[in-house]
Steps between C-alpha positions, in 0.01 A plus 500: 500500500779432743766762562822304465709798617355466850592131503845527341644850558845389379388491135654733244279711273508284187450178695215658695325607179535150357365333814206740526404410146544132571295507821233749393219247545639333812348543844703614801531142627621381160749787482635411845535136395673609178742719698582224746598268213661764276708688759761227568532428127567855382846653476599840628687735265761563770583130521547482123715815506724369779545159339585670171767704675637178651564391142773762469690383805426130522252264344329633190147398407336468841235750396407279204460197725275702733265596217473143380726530196722202579658475154599865499631465855729215396613697194576807715681283754737342249561815294548746785168670435567485123828683558324738742293656221193291585538588864511871413186461288328318787610775737327757281191281442464345846153653553369362170654160574328492839167627363488235228570225752237634742239523224556134411473396864184706550341338196592155631346573839190650337461196274547269797234681702241571234581241236559751222751758388409860564521795267845625401 
């Protein structure tokens, strides 16, 4: 079992737990390969928080574009973050928004590497 924390120390607790479950049967070499593909695809919670704050002062919806929700990003853009209420909700839930995106990306990378979806 590979220790993903040694490979990717920037992971948050919930993401780390998910990845350890996903890579429980992977070797160290496979875990390193997974990390090299997954790391540039994942989003950091700080980036999502900052782009959400930008929605109050400039362009709303950037955080939704970054997590792959293009339709919601366009909706936020044209409605001023749904009259700022959606932006406030995203500000509160920025960690969950980031975690859900990172889980999807991890599952895509896992499926690409091993040809199947992992547990979770």
